[in-house]
N, C-alpha and C positions, 0 to 999 in steps of 0.2 A: 504493499499499499504506499501511496506517496503522499504526504501531508503538506498541507500549505498553510501558512498563518500571513493574513493580510491586517496591517495597521494602515489602512489604505484611505486615502482622500476620497470621498464618497461623491457622487453627482447628485445634488440635492435639486429636485424640480418642484414648483409649485402652482397650483391652479389659481389662487389669489394674486392681485397686482401689487399688495405689500405683504411682506414677510414680518409676522408678528412671533413665529417660534423661533427656537433656536436648537440647533442639532450639533453634539460636540461628541469627542471621543469615540468614535467609530471605529470597529475592529470586525474583521471577520476572519474566520479559519474554515478550511475545507477539509474533510477527513480525505478524499481522495480526488483526483484529477477528473471524475466523471462530471463534474458540472462543466468545466472546460469543453469536453468532448462531446456533451450532451447527451450522455448515457443517464440512466437511471441512477441514483444513489444507493450505493449499500447500505445496510442497515448500519445504525450507529453503533461504534462498540460499546461494550460495558465500560462501567468505572475500573473494572479490575484489570482490563486490558493496558491501561495506562497510556493508551494512543488517544490522539487529538480527534473531536467530533466536530460536526457541522455546528457552526455557531456564528451569530451576528448579534452584535452589542453596540449600544449607543447611548449618549445622555440626551434626553429630549426636555424641551422646555416650552410648556404650552403659553399661548399668548396670554397676555394680561387680562383680566376681566371674563375670561373663559371658564365656564362653570364644569362643563363636562369633561371626563378624563379621556386620553386618547386611547383608539380602538384600530385595531387591523382594518383597513377599508375593505379588503377583499375575503376576510372571514370574520363577520360579524357575531357569530354563533361562540365564538372564543372569547372566554372571560379572561382578559388579560391580567387581571388582579391574582387571579386563582390558579390559572393554567400553568402547570410545570414547564413546559417546553415553549410555548409562547407568552412572554412575560412582557407588560408594560406596567411596572410598579412604581407607587411614590418613591421618591428620595426622601427617607425619615428624617435626614440631617438638614434639609432645605426648610427654613421657616417660612418663606413664601408659598409654599405648598404648589408651586408651579413645575417643578422639577421632577422627571420621572427615569427611571432606567429599563432599556429595551433589551431584552436576551430572548433570542431565538436559538434554539438548541435542536430542531427538528426542520429541515427545509421542506419536507412533505406537507407541512401543516402553515398555518397562519397567513395562509394568501401568499406565499413566497413563490416568486416565478423565477424560472431558471434560463436565459437567453443568451446566445452568445457569449458564453463564460461569464457573465454578470449574475448576480441574484439581485433581484428587486423586491422591496416590500413597501407597500403602501399604508401610511399611516393617517388617520384622519382626527383632526382635532375639532369636536363639536362645541358649538358655544354654548350650548345647553344640553343635558343628559336626554337622550331619547329623541331628540328634534333634529331633523335635516334643516339646515338654514343656507341661504345664499352665504351669508358672512362664515360659514365653517371653513377651516383651513385644511388643506391636504400637501402631504409630502410623500415623496418618492425617495428611498434611499437605495443607491446602486452602489454595490461593491463588486471588485473583481481581483482574484488573487493574482500575485505576481506569477511570472513564468517561474518554472521548477528551476533551482539550482542544484547542481550535483556537486558535492565536494567530496575528492577523494584524496586520502592520504596514503601513498604507497611508500614504503621504505624497503629498501634493499640491504640486507646483510651481507658481509664479505669476511670470510674466514679463511686465513691460509698465508702462504707467502708467495711473493711474486718473483 
């Protein structure tokens, strides 16, 4: 298995004319190169295998004045507060209560799309809980792993006389 880790700069797209949200600390990791090759991902390894899993994480800050909590735009059935693999949970250290931690550990869920070596996830910031409004904001996080780098260390020993 080939593992990738990407602390990459993501492409952020928005539908609103003004950007009131903030996204930082984006990181993504791919357990295999199947995302790049367009193949189905193998099941994630168990914690006992000590290998890297699929993972996308980021810090999100919802716009000031927004009462709703961020949701996965393409999988609204997911409860991002309680779901173990599709998480958007409040940062308990933020006194403003506007910051959330995004963590996705299963790319087959949460509305994650895989195209052309990128993973995409859409996050929806509703202004009010349970109501769709024109003032709601949406963001798309895109992340692509770096090309694999193979590092080899070859050492040759010589014993004898010349």
